[in-house]
N, C-alpha and C positions, 0 to 999 in steps of 0.2 A: 336710390332706394325707394323714394316716393313713387316714381314712375313704375318701378318693378311691382310694388304693392298694388297699384291701380290695375296693372295688367293682370295680376293674379286674381284680383277680385272680380274682374270683368269676365274671366274664363268660367263658363258654366260647369266645366268638369270639376272645378273646385267644390261647387255646391252639390254636385252629384256625389262626389266622394264623401263630403261632409254628411249628406243624408245617409249614405250607406253605413258609415261608421256610427252615426247617431243611432241607427237601428241595431247594429251588431253589438257594439260595446254598451249601448244604452240598455238593451235587453238583458245583457249579463248583469249589470248593476241593478236594474229594476227587479229582476227575478230573485236576486240575492236578498234584496230588502223585503220583497213581497211574500216569498214562499213560506218562511217560518210561521207567521201568524195565519196565513191562509190555510195551510195544511192542518193546523190545530183547529181552527174555527169551522172549516168546511168539511173536513174528513174525520174530525175527532181524533186525530193522532196525538200522542203524547208530545210534550215539548222536546224530549230527547229524540224520539223517532223523527220528528219534524226537522230538528237540527241536523241529524245525520243525513237525511235526504237532501237538505239544502247544501250540506258540505259535499255530498256526491255531485250535485249540480255544479258547484264551484270548481271542484277538482277536475271534472270532465271538461268543462269549458276552458279551464286554464291549461291543462296538459295537452289538449288537442290543438291549441293555438299554434305551436310550432309545426304541426302537421299541415295546417293551412298554408304556412309559408313554404314548406317542403313541396306540397302539391303544386303551388303556384310556380315553382321553379321548373316543374316537369310538364305542365300543361298550360294552355291559355288561361290566364287568371280570370278573364271575363266569363268563360264557360263555367269555371268553378264557382264564380259568383252567382251565376244563374241557378245552380243547384242550391246554393245557400239561401237565396231569397225564395225559391220554390219551397224549400223545407220550412222556412219561417212562415210562409203563407199557409201551408197545409197544417202545420202543427198548431198555429194560432186558431185556425178554424176548429180543430179538434178540441182545444182548450176552451173555446167559447161555449161549447155545448155541455160543459161540466160533466165529463164522463166519469165512470168509476175510477178508483184510485189506480188501477192497472193501466188503463188507457191514458189517464192523466200523467202518469209517470213517463210513459212513452213520449207523450207530447212535450213534456218538460225537458226530457233528455235530448229530444230532437232539437229543441231550442238551444240547449247547451252546446251541442255539436255545431250547429249553424253559427252560433255566436263565436265560438272558439275559432273555427276555420275562417270565418269572415274577418275576425280581428287580425288573424295572421296574414291575411291576403290583401287587404285594402291598402296597407302601406307598401306592399310590393308594386301596386299600380302607380303610386304617386311619382316616383322618379322616372317611370316610363313616359309619363305625359308632361311632367314638370322637371326636366333635367336640370334647369338652371335655378329653379325656385323650390326645390324639394324640401328644404328646411322650413321655409315659410309655410308652404302648403301643409306639411306634416303637423306643424303647430296648430294651424286653424282646424284641420280635420280632427286632431286629438281633442281640441276644445269643444267641438261639436259633440264628440262622443261623451264628454263629461256632462254636457247638457242633456244628452240622451238618457243618462242615468238619473237625472234629477227630475225631469218632467213626467215620465210614464208612471212612477208610483203615485204622484199627486193626481194624475188623471184617473188612474184606476180607483183611487180612494174616493174621488168625487163621483165617479160613475157608480160605485158601490153605494155611496150614501144616497144617491138620487134614485137608484133602481133596485137596490138590494142584491145585485149580482154583478159579476165581472164580465159577462158575455159581450157587452158593447165594447168594452175596452180591448178585449182580445180580437174582436172583429175589426176594430180600428187598426190594430197592429197588423192583421192579415192584409188589410187593404193598402197600408203604407208599404208593406213588404212586396205586395203584388205590383204596386207602382214602381218600386225599385227594380223588380225583376224586368219590367218593361223597359226601363231606362238602360239596364245592362244589355238587354237584347239590342236596343237601338245603337248603343255604343259599339257592340260587336259588329253589326252590319255596316256601320259607318267606317270602322277600321278595315273591313273587307273591301270597301269601295275605294279607300284612299291608297294611292300608290306609295310604296315605301313606308307602310304602316309601322309605327314604333313597336307594336306588339309582335308583328311578324319578324321584325329584325331581332327581337329578343329571344324568340323561341328556338 
């Protein structure tokens, strides 16, 4: 058991998947916490309207999660993950510029779709790469997602207190998402090079 754990922790893919879920699940939790007060303070919405919009975000991200798993069964999950992190990158840039409520809504709903699809798909990847340690890896990845929901709201609050705006926080999210996009592209081409690739076998 001890040697198995050491082997898992030495595998960089564990930390890639942890980063991916840190972003997708963390964004879901962070936006759920952050949206109600932000919509009231920044856009002057009523608490009821803000609550309904937040509920819409939660519902969309939740109900689209099975779609992510379904899509991952029908196409290469790494390609799908590229779309997810490209969507995160672009929507975070839009949100960083504090657009009008219409464009802000589009950006937030894009985050919801990307978070939901990403959450449903990352755990599809784990058994493909860790067939003998899927349970251990899933537990670690899930824990990283929990941390992803804890830290972003704190960072956004600190950025807002220091600058009076959330732009830097959203740009940071876009940069982390872009880095994840690059990692997924790297994984994809590594798989293409490797003979008998696990993803090719599964498709």
